VEXVODREN-56151 format. One record per atom (N, C-alpha, C, O, CB): x, y, z; residue in one letter. Coordinates in steps of 0.1 Angstrom, whole numbers, plus 5000, padded with zeros to 4 digits. Glycine has a CB too. Example, Ala and Ser with C-alpha at 12.3 -4.5 7.8 and 13.67 -1.06 7.14 Angstrom:
<nodes>
513249435078a
512349555078a
513249675078a
514249675085a
511349555090a
512849785071s
513749895071s
512950005079s
513450115080s
514149945057s
</nodes>
This chain:
<nodes>
472148095114m
472648215121m
471848335117m
471348355106m
474148235118m
471748425127d
470948545124d
471848645117d
472948665121d
470448605138d
471248715107r
472048805099r
472448925107r
473448985103r
471248845087r
471748965117q
472049085124q
473349065132q
473949175136q
470949115133q
473848945135q
475048925142q
476248985134q
477249015140q
475248785145q
476148985121f
477249015112f
477049155106f
477749185096f
477448915102f
476149235111s
475949365105s
477149455107s
477749455118s
474649435110s
477349545098i
478549635099i
477949775103i
476949815097i
479349645086i
478549835113a
478149965117a
478450065106a
479550075101a
478850005130a
477450145103k
477550245092k
477750385099k
476850415108k
476350245082k
478750455095p
478850595101p
477750685096p
477350675084p
480250655098p
477350775105s
476350865100s
477050985095s
477651065102s
475350905112s
476951005082l
477651115075l
476851245076l
477451355075l
477851085061l
475551245078g
474751365077g
474751445090g
474551565089g
473351325074g
475051385101n
475051455114n
476351515119n
476451565129n
474451365125n
477451495111t
478751535115t
479151665109t
479151685096t
479751425112t
479451765117s
479951895112s
481351885108s
482051795113s
479752005122s
481851965099p
483251965095p
484251975107p
485251905108p
483552075085p
483952055117i
484752075129i
484751945137i
485851895141i
484252185138i
483651885139q
483551755146q
484251645139q
484951565145q
482051715148q
484151645125f
484851545117f
486451555119f
487151455121f
484551555103f
486951685119i
488351705121i
488751665135i
489851595137i
488751855119i
487951695145r
488351655159r
488351505160r
489251445166r
487351715169r
487351435154q
487351285155q
488551225147q
489051125151q
486051235149q
488851285136s
490051235128s
491351255136s
492151155136s
490151315115s
491551365143i
492651385151i
492751275163i
493751225166i
492751525157i
491551255169e
491551155180e
491951015174e
492650945181e
490151155186e
491450985163e
491750855157e
493250845153e
493850735155e
490950825144e
493750945148l
495250945145l
496050935157l
497250885157l
495651075137l
495650985169k
496350965181k
496450815185k
497350775193k
495751045192k
495450735181k
495450595184k
496350505176k
496550395179k
494050545183k
496850565165v
497650495155v
499050465161v
499650545168v
497850565142v
499550345159s
500850305164s
501850335152s
501950255143s
500850155168s
502450455153w
503350495143w
504750425144w
505150405155w
503550645143w
505350395133p
506650325133p
507750435138p
507550555136p
507050265120p
508850375144t
509950465148t
510650505135t
510550455124t
510850395158t
511550605137r
512450655126r
513250535121r
513450525108r
513250775130r
513850455130t
514650345125t
513850245117t
514350195107t
515350275138t
512650205122e
511850115115e
511450165101e
511450095091e
510550085123e
511150295100t
510850355088t
512050345078t
511850315066t
510350505090t
513250375083a
514350375074a
514650235069a
514950215057a
515650425082a
514550135078k
514749995074k
513749955064k
514149885054k
514749905086k
512549975066l
511449935057l
511550005043l
511249955033l
510049965063l
512050135044t
512250205031t
513350145023t
513250135011t
512550355034t
514450105030l
515550045023l
515149905017l
515549875006l
516750025032l
514249835024i
513749705019i
512949725007i
513049654997i
512949635030i
512049825007v
511249854995v
512049894983v
511849854972v
510249974998v
513149984986i
513950024975i
514749904969i
514849884957i
514950134979i
515249814978a
516049694973a
515149604965a
515549554955a
516649624985a
513949574970v
513049484963v
512649544949v
512549474939v
511749454971v
512449674949s
512049744937s
513249734926s
512949714915s
511749894939s
514449754931v
515649744922v
515749604917v
515949574905v
516949794929v
515549504926a
515749364922a
514649324912a
514949254902a
515549274934a
513449364914v
512349334904v
512649404891v
512349344881v
510949374910v
513049534892g
513449604880g
514549534872g
514449524859g
513849744883g
515549494878l
516649414872l
516149284865l
516549254854l
517749394881l
515249214873y
514749094868y
513949114855y
514049044845y
513849024879y
513049214856i
512149244844i
513049294833i
512749254821i
511049344848i
514049374836g
514949424825g
515649314819g
515849314806g
515949524831g
516149214826a
516849104821a
515949014812a
516348974801a
517449014832a
514748994817l
513748914808l
513448994795l
513448924785l
512448894816l
513349124796d
513049204784d
514249194774d
514049174762d
512849344788d
515449204780f
516649184771f
516749054764f
516949034752f
517949214779f
516448944772l
516548814767l
515448784756l
515648724746l
516348704778l
514248834759f
513148814749f
513448894737f
513048854726f
511848854755f
513949014738t
514349094726t
515349024718t
515149024706t
514849234731t
516348974724k
517348894716k
516748774710k
517148744698k
518548854725k
515948704717l
515248584711l
514448624699l
514448554689l
514348514722l
513648734700v
512848774689v
513748814677v
513448784665v
511948894693v
514848884680e
515748924669e
516348794662e
516448794650e
516949004675e
516648694670l
517148564663l
516048504655l
516348444644l
517648474674l
514848504660i
513748444652i
513548514639i
513248454629i
512448434661i
513548654640i
513248734628i
514348724617i
513948724605i
513148884632i
515548704621q
516648704611q
516648574604q
517448554595q
517948714618q
</nodes>
């Protein structure tokens, strides 16, 4: 296979003025599919729930290992 088929387009950083960069950024942000308020709320609750669950799991393991080490030391 020819290597040029897989080349990645490189943005030209030297020819873009700050104003043009901001305009292009705004245009790209308009193309983004933003989540709805309901989707954002649901996903936020999922992240919080998973974080709490992982925290409790790690906390329980820490407690168990601490007690195990205390038993071994005594």
